[in-house]
C-alpha positions, 0 to 999 in steps of 0.5 A: 563667408559668414553672413548675419542678420543677429548682432554676433554669430553663435558659438564665434567669439568677434575678435576683430571689427573692421567697419561697416559695409556696404551693399547697392543696387539699381535696377530699373523696371521696363514695358515688359515687366509693368505691364505683366506685373499690371495684368497681375494687378488686375486679376490677382496673383503674385507677380513672379517676374517683379519676385525675381528682379527683387531676389536677384536686385537684393543678391546683388548688393549683398556680394558687393557688400560681402566684397566690400567685406573681403577686401577689408581683411573681414570673414564674416558680416553681422548686424545685416539690415535690407532695405528697399525703395522704390525711385525714379521718376513714378516709381519707376527703379528699385534699389535694394540697399544693404548693411551691415558690420565687417568682422573677423571671427 
C-alpha cells in the first residue's frame, strides 16, 4: 500500500477513486509520563517519552486508515492529512487523526 500526503503518486495514474478513509487513535498520558515531561519542561530538553507516545499514536492511526483502504479495494491512499489534538480533562489525552483518499493506481 502506497501512502502519500501528495494528491497524486508521481509516475502513476489514478485509475479509480474509492473514497475518503480515516484513522483515529486516542491515547492517555499516565502520571509517570506527566512527571517526567514536567522535569523536562523545568530543566529543558526534549521529552523522549512523549515523542514515543506521539509516534506510536500516529502509526496506529495510519495503520487503521490503511486497513480501511484495503477493505475498500484500494492499493494507495493519497492526500493524507494528519491532525493532533489534546483532549480530555486538563488535556490529559492525545488524539491523532488522519484522513486521505483511497485509490487504485
